N, C-alpha and C positions, 0 to 999 in steps of 0.2 A: 109587683111586690118583691122585694129582695129578702131572701131567707138566710139566716146564719146557718152554719153547720148544725148547731144544736137544734135550731128550729126545724131544719129538714129532718133530723133524726126523730124529733118529737112528732112531726107530721106522719112519718112512716109508722111510728109506734101507735099513733092514734087512729090511723085509717086502714092499716093493713090488717087482714084477718090472720089468725094464727097459722092457718094453711099457707097463706102467702109468705109469712115470715119463715116458716120451715122450708118452703120451696126455694126461697131466696135467702139463703143463709146470711148471717150478719156480715160477712165479708163482702157479699154482693151489694148489700144495702150501703156499706161503706164506699164501695166503688161508685154507686149511684151519686152519693154525696160529693165525692171527689170529682166526678164528671160534671155535676152542677157547678161546683166551685171553679173548675178549670174553664168552663164555658163562660161563666160570669167574668172571670179575670180577662179572658180573651176579648170579650165585648168591651170591657173598660179600656184595654190597651188599644183596640181599634179606634174607639172614640177619641182617645188622647191623641193618637196619630193623626186622625182626621182634623182635629182642632189645630194641631201643630202645622199642618199643611196650609190651613187657612191663614194662620199667623205668618207663615213664611212668605205668602203672597203679598204681605203688607209692604214689602220693599218696592212693589210696582204700583202702589196706590198713590193717589194724588197727595201733594205735600201737606194739605190741610186735614188729612184724615186723623181721626182720633181713635182711642181704644174703644169707644162706643161703636165706631164703624166696624171694627173687627168683631165685637160681640154680636152686632146685627148680622154680619156675614156668617158667623158660626151658627146662629139660630136659623138663618135662612136655609142652610144646607138641608135640613129635614123637610123643607117645604117644596122642594123641587119635584 
């Protein structure tokens, strides 16, 4: 499940006790949200790069290859 920044803040507000909120001042909660966002963005960038690498290998594929072959190769990456 992918959370937006606002959803992450709502989750913190809904699940953390007042003691946790005091111990982890608001700026720390904001740091948690930023860390989550940065991690998600890094994952997206890594996935894009991995897909690009698969596409770059197309130059070595047989002449009759199709875009569907590329899609199949991208999907197969996760099954290794």
